[in-house]
C-alpha positions in Angstrom: 7.2 -54.2 -56.7 6.7 -57.7 -55.1 7.9 -56.4 -51.7 6.1 -53.1 -51.8 3.2 -53.0 -49.3 3.0 -49.3 -48.4 3.1 -46.4 -50.7 3.2 -42.9 -49.2 2.1 -39.8 -51.0 4.6 -36.9 -50.4 3.5 -33.4 -51.6 6.4 -31.7 -53.5 7.1 -28.9 -51.2 10.3 -28.0 -49.3 8.6 -29.0 -46.0 7.7 -32.5 -47.0 10.8 -33.2 -49.1 13.0 -32.5 -46.1 11.4 -35.5 -44.3 12.0 -38.1 -47.1 15.0 -39.5 -45.4 13.0 -40.6 -42.4 10.1 -42.2 -44.3 9.8 -46.0 -43.8 7.3 -46.7 -46.5 8.2 -49.3 -49.1 7.5 -46.7 -51.9 7.3 -42.9 -52.0 5.0 -41.2 -54.5 6.2 -37.6 -55.0 2.9 -35.9 -55.7 2.7 -33.1 -58.3 -1.1 -33.5 -58.8 -3.8 -33.1 -56.2 -1.7 -31.8 -53.3 -0.2 -28.9 -55.4 -2.2 -25.8 -56.3 -2.2 -24.9 -60.0 -0.2 -21.7 -59.4 2.5 -23.7 -57.5 3.0 -26.5 -60.0 5.9 -25.1 -62.0 7.8 -24.3 -58.8 7.1 -27.8 -57.5 8.3 -29.4 -60.8 11.7 -27.6 -60.6 12.0 -28.2 -56.8 11.5 -32.0 -57.4 13.9 -32.1 -60.2 16.6 -30.4 -58.1 15.9 -32.7 -55.2 16.1 -35.8 -57.3 19.4 -34.6 -58.8 21.0 -34.4 -55.3 19.3 -37.2 -53.3 21.0 -40.6 -53.9 21.7 -40.9 -50.2 18.0 -41.0 -49.5 17.2 -43.9 -51.8 15.8 -46.3 -49.2 12.5 -47.0 -51.0 11.0 -47.2 -54.5 10.4 -43.7 -55.9 7.5 -42.7 -58.1 6.3 -39.4 -59.4 2.5 -38.8 -59.7 2.3 -36.5 -62.7 -0.6 -34.3 -63.9 -2.6 -35.8 -66.8 -2.8 -32.4 -68.5 1.0 -31.8 -68.4 2.1 -35.4 -68.7 4.6 -35.1 -71.5 6.2 -32.0 -70.1 6.6 -33.6 -66.6 7.9 -36.9 -68.0 10.7 -35.1 -69.8 11.8 -33.4 -66.6 12.5 -36.6 -64.6 13.5 -39.3 -67.1 17.2 -38.9 -66.3 16.7 -38.9 -62.6 16.9 -41.9 -60.2 13.2 -42.5 -59.8 11.8 -46.0 -60.4 8.8 -44.8 -62.3 5.6 -42.8 -62.6 2.0 -42.9 -61.3 -0.4 -41.9 -64.1 -3.6 -40.5 -62.7 -7.1 -40.7 -64.2 -5.9 -43.6 -66.3 -8.8 -44.5 -68.7 -7.4 -46.0 -71.9 -4.3 -47.4 -73.4 -4.1 -44.9 -76.3 -3.1 -42.0 -74.0 -0.5 -44.2 -72.4 0.9 -45.4 -75.8 1.3 -41.7 -76.9 3.5 -41.1 -73.8 5.4 -44.4 -73.9 8.5 -42.9 -75.6 8.7 -40.2 -73.1 8.9 -42.6 -70.2 12.3 -44.0 -70.8 11.2 -47.6 -69.9 10.5 -46.7 -66.3 7.8 -48.5 -64.3 4.2 -47.4 -64.5 1.5 -47.5 -61.8 -1.9 -46.8 -63.5 -4.2 -45.0 -61.1 -7.8 -46.1 -61.8 -10.2 -43.5 -60.4 -13.0 -43.1 -62.9 -15.9 -45.2 -64.3 -14.2 -45.1 -67.7 -11.1 -46.6 -66.2 -13.0 -49.5 -64.6 -15.0 -50.0 -67.8 -11.8 -50.4 -69.8 -9.7 -52.3 -67.2 -9.9 -55.6 -69.2 -8.0 -54.0 -72.1 -5.7 -51.9 -69.9 -4.6 -54.8 -67.8 -3.3 -56.7 -70.8 -0.5 -54.1 -71.5 2.9 -55.4 -70.6 4.0 -51.8 -70.1 2.1 -51.4 -66.9 3.6 -52.7 -63.7 0.9 -52.1 -61.2 -2.6 -50.6 -60.6 -3.9 -48.4 -57.8 -7.5 -47.5 -57.0 -8.4 -43.9 -56.2 -11.7 -44.0 -54.3 -12.1 -40.3 -53.6 -12.2 -39.3 -57.3 -14.1 -42.3 -58.3 -16.9 -41.8 -55.8 -17.0 -38.0 -56.5 -17.5 -38.7 -60.2 -20.2 -41.3 -59.5 -21.9 -39.2 -56.8 -21.8 -42.1 -54.4 -20.8 -42.8 -50.8 -17.2 -43.7 -50.3 -17.3 -46.9 -48.3 -15.9 -50.4 -48.7 -19.4 -51.8 -49.1 -20.4 -49.6 -52.0 -17.0 -49.9 -53.7 -16.9 -53.7 -53.8 -17.7 -53.9 -57.5 -15.0 -51.6 -58.9 -12.4 -53.0 -56.5 -13.3 -56.6 -57.3 -13.1 -55.9 -61.0 -9.8 -54.1 -60.7 -8.2 -56.9 -58.5 -9.5 -59.6 -60.8 -8.1 -58.2 -64.0 -4.8 -57.1 -62.3 -4.2 -60.6 -60.9 -5.3 -62.3 -64.1 -2.6 -60.4 -65.9 0.1 -60.7 -63.2 0.0 -57.1 -62.2 0.3 -55.7 -58.6 -2.7 -53.8 -57.3 -2.9 -51.3 -54.4 -5.9 -50.0 -52.5 -6.9 -46.4 -52.0 -5.6 -44.4 -49.0 -7.5 -44.2 -45.7 -8.3 -40.5 -45.1 -8.5 -40.9 -41.4 -5.1 -40.0 -40.0 -5.8 -40.0 -36.2 -7.9 -43.0 -35.3 -5.4 -46.0 -35.4 -8.1 -48.5 -34.8 -10.1 -47.2 -37.7 -7.0 -47.2 -39.9 -6.2 -50.8 -38.9 -9.7 -52.1 -39.8 -9.5 -50.3 -43.1 -6.1 -51.9 -43.9 -7.4 -55.3 -42.9 -10.3 -55.0 -45.3 -7.8 -54.1 -48.1 -5.6 -57.1 -47.3 -8.5 -59.5 -47.0 -10.0 -58.3 -50.3 -6.9 -59.3 -52.2 -4.9 -56.1 -52.6 -1.1 -56.4 -52.6 -0.7 -53.3 -50.5 -2.2 -49.9 -49.7 -1.4 -46.3 -50.4 -1.1 -43.8 -47.5 -1.4 -40.1 -47.0 0.2 -39.8 -43.5 3.3 -41.5 -42.0 1.2 -42.8 -39.1 -0.4 -45.2 -41.5 2.8 -46.8 -42.8 3.6 -49.2 -40.0 0.0 -50.3 -39.7 0.0 -51.2 -43.5 3.4 -52.9 -43.4 2.5 -55.0 -40.3 -0.9 -56.2 -41.6 0.3 -57.0 -45.1 3.2 -59.0 -43.6 1.2 -60.6 -40.8 2.1 -64.3 -41.5 3.5 -67.1 -39.4 6.4 -67.6 -41.8 7.9 -70.6 -40.0 4.5 -72.4 -40.1 4.0 -71.6 -43.8 7.5 -72.9 -44.5 6.7 -76.1 -42.5 3.5 -76.7 -44.5 5.2 -76.2 -47.8 8.1 -78.5 -46.8 5.7 -81.2 -45.7 3.6 -81.0 -48.8 6.6 -81.1 -51.1 7.8 -84.3 -49.2 4.4 -85.9 -49.5 3.6 -88.2 -52.4 -0.1 -87.2 -52.2 -1.9 -84.3 -53.6 -3.4 -83.6 -50.2 -1.7 -82.8 -46.9 -3.6 -83.2 -43.6 -2.1 -81.6 -40.5 -4.3 -81.5 -37.4 -7.8 -80.6 -38.5 -6.8 -78.8 -41.7 -6.4 -80.0 -45.3 -3.9 -78.4 -47.7 -4.0 -78.8 -51.4 -1.9 -77.5 -54.3 -3.8 -74.2 -54.4 -3.0 -73.5 -50.8 0.7 -74.3 -51.3 0.9 -72.1 -54.3 -0.5 -69.2 -52.2 1.9 -69.9 -49.3 4.9 -70.0 -51.7 3.8 -66.6 -53.2 3.6 -65.1 -49.7 7.1 -66.5 -48.8 8.6 -65.1 -52.0 7.0 -61.6 -51.4 8.1 -61.1 -47.8 
């Protein structure tokens, strides 16, 4: 997941599955949850299974399936022998539910989608599990359950807590999608906030958002970072001064992490 910056939700319908080959996101999340009506879910489950059984040529990104919490075990059993990389588990609130499903996951990667107050409350315990690869934040469900406005300002507490515990436990963490799919300037500013806040990448609901996410999360002068790291490594001091800037070990550690993740 270290090179995954953009994750695009793809509703499991014939229309959207037919476009998978052209998607440039780093990861695709085949969605069986919010984007599929209750009376269409069984058809979508079978449609996705058949698609995955015949789609090796399309494997140009990480593939995840967002399952339904209410039908988790049933859906896990459908896809364990397919070529997906893992699952996104929605409304993730405690480890016990996850442990009960562990055997049905066949050692695939897990993205825990935190989108309730209970999930945030328990994140210190959840983040310690070595069975979880990454976290994602779902702002729409979170704010609806809290009866609060969905804005970066008001969501600073849950986002900060999620990022802190994810990073402390060496997990990747991805921000909620931007629901504006027409105003590129608005999308860009939203993605910049996610990157500056410390997220490793961002989810998307429309292909127009993918390049913006990828560009911003990879917006580094790599040659300059390599130069700084090289000069620091050659120096016998714990501090490197270049121009009017001072670089210490913590800066070099961050630069090396960026270089390894590009």
